N, C-alpha and C positions, 0 to 999 in steps of 0.2 A: 813685576818687575819691583815695585815697591815692597813686597813681601820677602822678597829674596834680600834687598838691603837691611829691612829691620830684623831679618834672622842672623845676617851678617854682624850687624851693630850689636844684637843682644850676645852673641858669641863673643865679640871683642870685649864687651863690658864685663861678661863672665871671666875672661882671661886677666884683664887688668885688676880685677877685684879679687882674684884668687890670692892665695897665700905664695903661689911659686913664682910672683912677680920679682922677687928678689933673686931668682936663679934663672939668668938668660936661657940656659938650655930647656927649662922648663916650659918658658914663655914661648920660646921657638917651637917647641914640639907642641904646643897646644894651638899656636896659630897657624901651623901649617896646613891641616884640614880646611881651616877657614879660607886661607889664601888659594888653595886648590879648589876649593867650591867657588870661590869669585872667578878664578880663570876659566873654569867649565862655563858658568854663566857668560862670561864675556865671549867666549868662543861661540856659543850657541845664538848670543844676542848678534854678534856680527854675522852669522850665517843665515839669519832671519831677514836681514837686511840686505837688499841687492847691491852690487858695486857699479859704480859709475864713474866716468871720466869726464874732464872738462874739454869742451870742444876748442878747436883752434878760433882765433877771431873771425876768420872768414867763414867757418861752418857755423859758428853762432849768429852770425848777421844772415846767412842763408836760410837756417831754420826758423829765425824770427820773421823772415819775408815771407817764408812757405806757412807759418802759423796765421799769419794775416794781420798781426799787428804794425802798427806803423812804427818808424824808427825812433820816435819820440818815448815808445813805450818801453824800448830796450833796457834803459837803466833799471827798470822794475821788473825784469824777466830773468829767471834763473834757467839756463838751458844745459842739460846733461845728455850724456851719451852712455848706453849700455856698456858695460865692460866687456860682455860676453860675445857683443856684436856691434861694433861701433856705426854700423850703417843704420842703427836706430836709436833714436833721441827723444826727449820730451821738454816742454816748456811749462815752468810754473813761476806764480809772481810772487814777489817778495811782499811779505804780510807788513809793510811799513804804512804810517799814516799818509805819506807822499805819494804810495804806489796805489792807493783805494781808487783811482780812477782807472785802472787796468784789472782790477781784481776779477777773477773768476772762480767758478767753484766747478770741480770736475778733473778729469785726467785725459791727457792725450798721448800719442804715439807717432813720432814722425819717422819717415823711412827714405834713404838716400837711393835713388835709382841708379840703374846703369849708367845714365848719362851725367850723374851727380848732383841731379835735382832733388831738392828735398819735397817730400809731400805729405799732407795729413793722412794715416791710415787709420787713425781711432781718435775718436773724442766721444766722451761721455761722463756721466757722473753717477748713472744706475746701469749695471751691467752684470752679467754672468761670467765667471772663471772657469777655465782657462778661455781666452779671446782667440777665435780662429786666424789665421794667417799672420800670427805674431809668434815667433819662437818663445817658447814658456821660458827660458833662460833670460831672454829680454824683458819680459813681463816681471820676473822676479828682479831683475835688476832696476828697473824703473819704479818699483812699487806699484805696478799695474794690479799685478795679481800675486801677493808676495809669497803664497804658500804654494 
């Protein structure tokens, strides 16, 4: 990603430094490929990152209970649901100084069962992708196995 930004910055500099800067059509014509390349990069970057949605307050508290942390940890935890299947979610800790007490390394996936109860279906920090028994779209959305 930094290489793309540098390339775009060089192209912008070249356009601004050119003699055509006094002619608006020339500047627009020269900027068009740069803007197009930036749009393509943003589309691909957004596709590489999975989509998540925020849980309701009830879902959030049920997921934190199933995760096993006490209610006191709730302000330090981020709960997300997979957009492709909202029966799956994960818990991440907020990386602030005040939340270091609840810090953990690794990833997890929780699933809502038929009775509405949440349970942990995966926890780990070293694993091979794709994970069995978890839909690939969910793995992508939650960033467990992004590719």
